[in-house]
C-alpha positions in Angstrom: -162.9 -160.5 50.5 -160.5 -163.4 51.1 -159.7 -164.9 54.5 -156.7 -162.6 54.7 -158.8 -159.4 54.2 -157.6 -158.6 50.7 -159.8 -159.0 47.6 -158.8 -161.8 45.2 -157.0 -161.1 42.0 -159.3 -161.1 39.0 -160.0 -158.6 36.2 -162.4 -156.3 38.1 -160.3 -156.0 41.3 -157.1 -155.4 39.3 -158.9 -152.6 37.3 -160.3 -151.1 40.5 -156.8 -150.8 41.9 -155.4 -149.4 38.7 -153.2 -152.4 38.1 -152.0 -153.6 34.7 -151.7 -157.0 33.1 -149.8 -158.3 30.1 -151.4 -158.4 27.6 -153.8 -155.6 28.7 -157.2 -156.7 30.0 -158.8 -154.9 27.1 -156.8 -156.9 24.6 -156.9 -160.4 26.0 -156.7 -162.9 23.1 -159.1 -165.8 22.3 -157.8 -169.3 22.9 -155.4 -170.5 20.2 -153.2 -172.8 22.4 -154.1 -175.8 24.6 -151.5 -176.5 27.2 -151.2 -179.8 29.1 -149.7 -179.3 32.5 -150.7 -175.9 33.8 -148.2 -175.9 36.6 -145.8 -173.3 37.9 -143.1 -173.8 35.2 -145.5 -173.2 32.3 -146.9 -170.1 34.0 -143.5 -168.6 34.5 -142.1 -169.6 31.1 -144.3 -170.3 28.0 -147.2 -168.2 29.3 -144.8 -165.2 29.8 -143.3 -165.7 26.3 -146.8 -165.9 24.8 -148.0 -162.8 26.7 -145.0 -160.9 25.4 -145.5 -162.2 21.8 -149.2 -161.1 21.8 -148.2 -157.7 23.1 -145.7 -157.3 20.3 -147.4 -158.9 17.4 -151.0 -159.6 18.3 -152.9 -162.7 17.4 -155.5 -165.0 19.2 -153.0 -166.9 21.2 -154.8 -167.2 24.5 -154.1 -170.4 26.5 -156.5 -173.1 27.7 -154.5 -174.5 30.6 -155.1 -178.2 31.5 -154.4 -179.7 34.9 -153.6 -183.3 34.4 -154.5 -184.9 37.8 -154.8 -182.5 40.7 -157.2 -179.6 40.8 -154.9 -177.1 42.6 -154.1 -175.0 39.5 -157.8 -175.0 38.4 -158.9 -174.0 41.9 -156.3 -171.2 41.9 -156.7 -169.8 38.4 -160.4 -170.4 37.7 -161.8 -167.8 40.1 -159.2 -165.4 38.9 -160.2 -165.6 35.3 -156.8 -167.1 34.5 -154.9 -164.1 35.9 -151.7 -164.8 37.9 -148.5 -163.0 38.8 -144.9 -163.8 38.3 -142.6 -162.7 41.1 -139.2 -162.4 39.5 -136.5 -162.6 42.2 -133.2 -161.0 41.1 -130.0 -161.1 43.2 -131.0 -157.7 44.8 -134.6 -156.8 44.0 -138.0 -158.2 42.9 -140.4 -157.4 40.2 -144.1 -158.5 39.9 -146.0 -158.9 36.7 -149.6 -160.0 36.2 -150.0 -162.3 33.2 -153.3 -162.5 31.4 -152.4 -165.0 28.6 -154.3 -167.9 30.3 -157.9 -167.5 29.2 -159.4 -170.7 30.8 -158.5 -173.8 32.8 -159.9 -177.3 33.1 -159.1 -180.5 35.0 -158.6 -183.3 32.5 -160.2 -186.2 34.5 -163.2 -184.0 35.2 -163.8 -182.8 31.7 -162.3 -185.2 29.2 -164.8 -184.4 26.4 -164.2 -180.7 26.7 -160.4 -181.3 26.4 -160.9 -183.4 23.3 -163.1 -180.7 21.8 -160.5 -178.1 22.6 -157.8 -180.0 20.8 -160.1 -180.4 17.8 -161.2 -176.7 17.8 -160.3 -175.0 14.4 -159.2 -171.9 16.4 -156.5 -173.9 18.2 -153.3 -174.3 16.2 -150.7 -175.3 18.9 -150.7 -177.8 21.8 -147.9 -177.5 24.3 -146.9 -179.8 27.1 -145.1 -179.5 30.4 -146.1 -182.8 32.0 -142.6 -183.8 33.3 -140.4 -186.7 32.1 -142.3 -189.4 34.0 -145.5 -188.6 32.1 -144.0 -190.0 28.8 -144.8 -193.8 29.1 -141.8 -195.1 27.1 -140.5 -198.7 26.9 -136.9 -198.4 28.0 -135.8 -201.0 25.5 -137.6 -199.8 22.4 -138.3 -196.2 23.1 -141.9 -196.8 22.0 -145.1 -196.8 24.0 -145.2 -198.9 27.1 -148.1 -201.2 26.5 -147.8 -202.8 30.0 -148.5 -199.4 31.6 -151.9 -199.8 33.3 -153.0 -196.2 32.5 -152.0 -196.6 28.8 -154.0 -199.9 28.6 -157.0 -198.2 30.2 -156.7 -195.3 27.7 -156.5 -197.7 24.8 -159.5 -199.6 26.1 -161.6 -196.4 25.6 -161.8 -195.1 29.2 -161.6 -191.3 29.8 -157.8 -190.8 29.1 -155.5 -190.4 32.1 -152.2 -190.1 30.2 -151.2 -187.0 28.3 -150.6 -189.3 25.2 -154.1 -190.7 25.4 -155.6 -187.2 25.8 -153.7 -186.0 22.7 -154.6 -189.0 20.7 -158.3 -188.7 21.6 -158.4 -185.0 20.6 -156.4 -185.6 17.4 -158.8 -188.4 16.4 -161.7 -185.9 16.8 -159.8 -183.2 14.9 -159.1 -185.7 12.0 -162.8 -186.0 11.5 -163.3 -182.3 10.9 -161.9 -181.0 7.7 -162.2 -177.4 8.8 -159.9 -178.0 11.8 -156.6 -177.5 9.9 -153.1 -178.7 10.9 -151.8 -178.8 14.4 -148.4 -178.3 16.0 -147.6 -180.4 19.2 -144.8 -178.9 21.2 -143.2 -180.8 24.1 -141.5 -178.5 26.5 -140.2 -181.2 28.9 -136.6 -182.0 29.7 -136.2 -185.0 27.4 -133.6 -185.5 24.7 -135.3 -184.8 21.4 -138.6 -184.3 23.1 -140.4 -183.7 19.9 -139.2 -187.0 18.4 -140.2 -188.8 21.7 -143.7 -187.2 21.6 -144.3 -188.0 18.0 -143.3 -191.7 18.5 -145.6 -192.1 21.5 -148.6 -190.4 19.9 -148.1 -192.5 16.7 -147.8 -195.7 18.7 -151.0 -194.9 20.6 -153.0 -194.0 17.5 -151.8 -197.1 15.7 -153.4 -199.2 18.5 -156.6 -197.2 19.2 -160.0 -198.0 17.7 -160.2 -196.4 14.2 -156.5 -195.4 14.4 -155.6 -195.8 10.8 -157.5 -192.7 9.8 -156.0 -190.7 12.6 -152.5 -191.9 11.6 -153.1 -190.7 8.1 -154.2 -187.3 9.3 -151.1 -187.1 11.6 -148.7 -187.7 8.7 -150.3 -185.0 6.6 -151.2 -182.4 9.2 -149.2 -182.6 12.4 -145.7 -181.5 13.4 -143.7 -182.2 16.5 -140.8 -179.7 16.9 -138.2 -180.4 19.5 -137.6 -177.6 22.1 -135.3 -176.6 24.9 -136.6 -174.6 27.9 -134.8 -173.1 30.8 -135.9 -171.0 33.7 -135.6 -171.8 37.4 -139.0 -171.8 39.0 -138.9 -172.8 42.6 -142.0 -173.8 44.6 -144.0 -170.8 45.7 -143.9 -170.3 49.5 -146.4 -168.5 51.8 -143.8 -165.7 52.1 -143.8 -165.3 48.3 -147.5 -165.0 48.3 -147.4 -162.4 51.0 -144.9 -160.4 49.0 -147.1 -160.5 45.9 -150.1 -159.5 48.1 -148.2 -156.5 49.5 -147.2 -155.3 46.0 -150.6 -155.9 44.3 -152.9 -155.2 47.2 -154.7 -158.4 46.1 -154.5 -162.0 47.0 -153.1 -164.2 44.2 -153.4 -167.9 44.8 -151.8 -168.7 41.4 -148.6 -166.7 41.9 -145.3 -168.2 40.8 -141.7 -167.3 41.4 -138.9 -167.3 38.9 -135.3 -166.1 38.4 -134.8 -163.3 35.9 -133.1 -165.6 33.3 -135.3 -167.4 30.7 -134.5 -169.3 27.5 -136.6 -171.1 24.9 -135.2 -172.7 21.8 -137.7 -174.1 19.3 -137.2 -176.0 16.0 -138.7 -174.2 13.0 -141.1 -177.0 12.1 -144.6 -175.8 12.6 -147.7 -177.2 10.9 -149.6 -173.9 10.8 -149.8 -170.5 12.5 -148.0 -169.8 15.7 -147.3 -166.9 18.1 -144.4 -164.6 17.3 -142.4 -166.1 20.1 -139.1 -165.0 18.5 -140.2 -161.3 19.2 -140.4 -162.2 22.9 -136.8 -163.6 22.8 -137.3 -167.3 21.9 -134.8 -168.7 19.4 -136.4 -170.4 16.3 -133.7 -172.7 14.9 -133.4 -175.5 12.3 -132.3 -178.0 14.9 -132.7 -177.7 18.7 -130.6 -180.8 19.4 -127.3 -179.1 20.1 -128.8 -176.5 22.4 -130.8 -179.2 24.2 -127.7 -181.2 24.8 -125.9 -178.2 26.3 -128.7 -177.5 28.7 -129.5 -181.1 29.6 -125.9 -181.9 30.4 -124.4 -178.7 31.8 -127.5 -177.3 33.6 -129.7 -180.3 34.4 -126.8 -182.7 34.9 -125.2 -180.4 37.4 -128.5 -179.9 39.0 -128.7 -183.6 39.6 -125.2 -183.5 41.1 -126.3 -180.6 43.4 -129.4 -182.5 44.5 -127.7 -185.8 45.4 -124.1 -184.8 46.3 -125.1 -181.4 47.7 -128.0 -183.0 49.6 -125.7 -185.7 51.0 -123.4 -182.9 52.2 -126.3 -181.2 54.0 -127.4 -178.5 51.6 -131.1 -178.0 51.0 -131.1 -175.4 48.2 -129.1 -174.9 45.0 -127.6 -171.7 46.4 -126.6 -173.6 49.6 -125.0 -176.5 47.6 -123.2 -174.2 45.1 -121.9 -172.2 48.1 -120.1 -175.3 49.4 -116.6 -175.0 47.9 -116.2 -178.8 47.6 -119.5 -179.3 45.9 -118.9 -176.4 43.5 -115.4 -177.9 42.7 -117.1 -181.2 41.9 -119.5 -179.2 39.6 -116.6 -177.7 37.8 -114.9 -181.1 37.4 -118.1 -182.7 36.3 -118.4 -180.1 33.5 -114.7 -180.1 32.6 -114.1 -183.9 32.5 -117.3 -185.7 31.9 -119.9 -183.4 30.2 -118.3 -180.6 28.1 -116.2 -183.1 26.1 -119.4 -184.8 24.9 -121.2 -181.7 23.7 -122.0 -181.0 20.0 -121.4 -177.6 18.5 -124.3 -175.3 19.5 -124.4 -172.2 17.3 -124.7 -169.0 19.2 -123.6 -170.5 22.6 -120.2 -169.6 24.1 -119.8 -172.6 26.4 -117.4 -170.9 28.8 -119.7 -167.9 29.1 -122.7 -170.2 29.5 -121.1 -172.1 32.4 -120.1 -168.9 34.1 -123.6 -167.6 33.8 -124.9 -170.8 35.3 -122.7 -170.3 38.3 -124.1 -166.8 38.8 -127.7 -168.1 38.5 -127.1 -170.9 41.0 -125.6 -168.6 43.7 -128.6 -166.2 43.7 -129.6 -166.4 47.4 -133.0 -165.0 46.7 -134.1 -168.0 44.6 -134.8 -170.8 47.1 -134.6 -173.6 44.6 -135.0 -176.6 46.8 -132.9 -179.7 46.2 -135.8 -181.9 47.1 -137.7 -180.5 44.1 -134.7 -181.1 41.8 -134.0 -184.6 43.1 -137.5 -185.9 42.5 -137.9 -188.6 39.9 -134.2 -189.2 39.4 -135.0 -192.5 37.8 -136.5 -190.6 34.9 -134.1 -187.6 34.9 -130.7 -189.3 35.3 -130.9 -191.3 32.0 -131.7 -188.2 30.0 -128.8 -186.3 31.6 -126.0 -188.8 32.0 -126.6 -191.9 29.8 -125.1 -190.5 26.6 -122.2 -188.6 28.2 -121.3 -191.7 30.2 -121.4 -193.9 27.0 -119.3 -191.3 25.2 -116.6 -191.1 27.9 -116.4 -194.8 28.2 -116.0 -195.2 24.5 -113.2 -192.6 24.6 -111.4 -194.6 27.3 -112.0 -191.9 29.9 -114.5 -193.4 32.4 -116.6 -190.6 33.9 -115.5 -190.4 37.5 -117.8 -187.5 38.4 -121.0 -189.0 36.8 -120.1 -192.1 38.9 -120.0 -189.9 42.0 -123.6 -188.6 41.2 -124.8 -192.2 40.8 -123.2 -193.2 44.1 -124.8 -190.3 45.8 -128.2 -191.2 44.3 -127.8 -194.7 45.8 -127.4 -193.1 49.2 -130.3 -190.8 48.5 -132.5 -193.8 47.7 -131.1 -196.2 50.3 -131.6 -196.6 54.0 -128.8 -194.1 55.0 -130.5 -191.4 52.9 -129.4 -187.8 52.8 -132.2 -186.1 54.7 -134.2 -185.3 51.5 -137.5 -186.9 51.0 -137.5 -189.5 48.2 -140.2 -188.7 45.6 -139.6 -191.1 42.8 -142.2 -193.9 42.2 -140.2 -195.1 39.2 -137.2 -195.9 41.4 -139.0 -198.6 43.3 -137.1 -201.4 41.4 -133.8 -199.7 42.2 -134.7 -199.3 45.8 -135.6 -203.0 46.1 -132.3 -203.9 44.5 -130.5 -201.7 46.9 -132.3 -203.3 49.9 -131.2 -206.7 48.6 -127.6 -205.7 47.8 -124.7 -207.6 49.3 -122.0 -205.0 49.2 -121.1 -202.0 47.1 -120.8 -204.0 43.8 -124.5 -204.8 44.0 -125.4 -201.3 44.9 -123.5 -200.0 41.9 -125.3 -202.4 39.6 -128.7 -201.3 41.0 -128.2 -197.6 40.2 -126.3 -197.9 37.0 -129.1 -200.0 35.5 -131.1 -196.8 34.8 -128.3 -195.6 32.4 -128.7 -198.6 30.1 -127.0 -201.8 29.4 -123.8 -200.4 27.9 -123.1 -198.3 31.0 -124.4 -200.8 33.5 -122.2 -203.5 31.9 -119.0 -201.4 32.0 -116.6 -202.7 34.6 -114.7 -199.4 34.8 -117.9 -197.6 35.5 -119.0 -200.0 38.2 -115.5 -199.8 39.8 -115.8 -196.0 40.0 -119.2 -196.2 41.7 -117.9 -198.9 44.1 -114.9 -196.7 44.9 -117.2 -193.7 45.7 -119.5 -195.7 47.9 -116.4 -197.0 49.8 -115.1 -193.4 50.3 -118.5 -192.3 51.6 -118.4 -195.1 54.2 -114.7 -194.5 55.2 -114.5 -190.7 55.1 -118.1 -189.4 55.0 -119.3 -187.2 52.2 -117.2 -184.1 53.3 -114.0 -186.1 53.6 -114.6 -188.0 50.3 -115.2 -184.7 48.4 -112.2 -182.9 49.9 -109.9 -185.7 49.1 -111.2 -186.1 45.6 -111.1 -182.4 44.5 -107.6 -182.1 46.0 -106.5 -185.0 43.9 
């Protein structure tokens, strides 16, 4: 029994209560996927797709989940034999499903050799990642591996790898020594433009510099593929109330429970090195090029999310539903899409942009998904370039300076600065920006500090800087509410 008096979720207790899992407990597959970053998003997204695919088409596609740094996921899922529940919160009612696709878990710093062996295992054909944008150690200037990153340097020196790139390279090097291992697909599911291209570049750069890397590089060229992907599902942080609801429905305590909205989407490029789950039978789109779909999502959904976090947070909202329920903030969201984002989108086959944007509005207003702005606003220094750098460049080149992107950047300055917006700043990568803001002598310096993350072309644009300066002045003169009302009226 747990401290709350309920038995813990695991196969025997679930069977005893007559509960079901997907796939069924009698048909749990052997491990065929290693996943780096076994957090809430993976459990509510790729693990659900994989469970559905195994139910529909079979195959040994169980998941070995790898926690990168903290043991929380291992402590939650290990005693439960990988079982966890997804609490799907619709606008009016909930549904709870127990997922059994995760077969085992490990903590990478604690078991580095086991992780390498898993990646080299001939039964593993796919490695997936949800390690967040900040876990890709890229040089901003070249796009290649950041050699001045202390953890990258430690990994290259032969220490137990701390970065996801080092972990992959070590496992791939071991796999390259085993002829029977076969090819490998490495699938980034993080919100990065052309995430497969980014992952391939970093892995290749690392292998080129590691001891004995020439053989590994040769193996990579012949045997590895890095498809780009696009993922979408809102997965807010699980609250004690959510866990209580799961316990009430299951009659069991689930310490690995996750919460999600009903909507989910996964677009994957059809570039696999070997076998894969039948994800398309679970609703994933397998396409020749994920780039257009990725651009639509990164700009319209993730870009507007950033606006909600910083502008909505400055206006006093604490959740997406609260921010989108503010008429002025919602009006800014519409203008951001109309004027600055939609004109920069490529053609995305199969997506009706008007219908997609309308669906986003319905998702955001769902009052039963407490998607906290603090969660969305974390690591803005990594997220904002992926979401706004290219649209800003495009609009500047078109002679239409992006006023609403400038508003988001001004609100980010206030989020990071002394005045703040009441949301906790969680962004280690923003420390240089924060130092520049502290040293600023006026709005022009503040604008330069935040625009620097969008690259030289945007940061060096006088019209772009003028817009950010204007917004900062409006905030000071009229407050956020007054500035927004005046702007959307105009």
